[in-house]
C-alpha positions in Angstrom: 58.3 -24.4 -249.4 61.6 -22.5 -249.3 59.4 -19.8 -247.8 57.7 -21.8 -245.0 61.2 -22.9 -243.4 62.8 -19.5 -244.2 60.3 -17.7 -242.3 60.5 -19.7 -238.7 64.3 -19.2 -239.2 64.0 -15.5 -239.5 61.4 -15.4 -236.8 63.9 -17.5 -234.2 66.7 -15.2 -235.2 64.8 -11.6 -234.2 63.7 -13.4 -231.0 67.4 -14.5 -230.1 68.6 -11.2 -231.0 65.8 -9.3 -228.5 66.9 -11.7 -225.6 70.4 -10.4 -225.9 69.4 -6.6 -226.3 69.3 -5.3 -222.8 66.5 -3.0 -221.9 67.0 0.9 -221.3 67.6 1.2 -217.5 64.2 2.4 -215.8 63.5 6.2 -215.7 65.7 6.4 -218.8 65.2 7.2 -222.6 67.7 6.1 -225.2 69.6 9.2 -226.7 68.1 11.7 -224.1 69.4 13.0 -221.2 67.0 12.9 -218.2 67.9 14.7 -214.9 67.6 12.5 -211.6 66.5 14.2 -208.2 68.3 12.5 -205.2 67.9 12.2 -201.3 69.6 15.2 -199.4 68.9 17.6 -202.8 71.7 16.2 -205.1 71.2 15.8 -208.9 72.7 14.3 -211.9 71.7 13.6 -215.6 72.3 10.3 -217.4 71.7 9.3 -221.1 71.6 5.6 -222.1 72.9 4.5 -225.6 70.2 3.4 -227.9 71.8 -0.5 -227.4 71.9 0.5 -223.6 75.3 -1.0 -223.1 76.8 2.5 -221.7 75.4 5.3 -220.1 76.5 8.9 -220.2 76.3 10.4 -216.7 76.9 14.1 -215.8 77.3 14.6 -212.1 79.2 16.6 -209.5 82.5 15.4 -210.2 81.9 15.6 -214.1 81.1 13.7 -216.5 81.7 10.0 -217.9 80.8 7.5 -220.5 80.0 4.3 -218.6 80.1 1.0 -219.9 77.4 -1.8 -218.7 79.2 -4.5 -216.2 76.0 -6.5 -215.2 72.4 -6.3 -215.6 71.7 -2.7 -214.3 75.1 -2.0 -213.2 77.6 0.5 -215.4 80.9 1.8 -214.4 83.7 4.0 -215.5 86.1 6.5 -215.1 85.5 6.3 -211.3 82.0 6.2 -211.2 79.2 3.2 -210.8 75.9 3.7 -211.7 73.2 1.1 -210.1 69.9 1.6 -212.1 68.3 -1.5 -210.3 67.0 -2.3 -206.7 64.9 -1.2 -203.6 66.6 1.9 -203.5 66.0 3.5 -206.7 69.0 4.3 -208.7 72.3 5.0 -207.0 75.5 7.1 -208.3 78.8 6.7 -206.8 81.9 8.3 -207.4 85.3 6.9 -206.1 83.4 4.8 -203.6 81.5 7.7 -202.4 77.5 8.2 -203.0 76.9 11.1 -205.3 73.3 10.4 -205.2 71.2 7.8 -203.6 67.4 7.1 -204.0 67.1 8.7 -207.0 64.1 9.1 -209.2 63.5 10.9 -212.6 62.7 14.6 -212.3 
């Protein structure tokens, strides 16, 4: 009887953990830098953490570790990375677009 009671509890716990674990942003691989090509010939690289709570970017103005602020939006050190939306991936620095309509290269 103890096994029957414990197994559903373990399954529910595992499923609940999956529900709160964000997925790796589109076009990225956890732990590996991916190059992005953007409109106007601009480029940058990004690497998602294993837990997808942070993304490291390398852009024209340097590099930074960005924290997840909401689903698909990462911010830090003057950068904003938006990974969702109809316009592809967008990287902003100090309020100016560093890369728009970006796609994995």
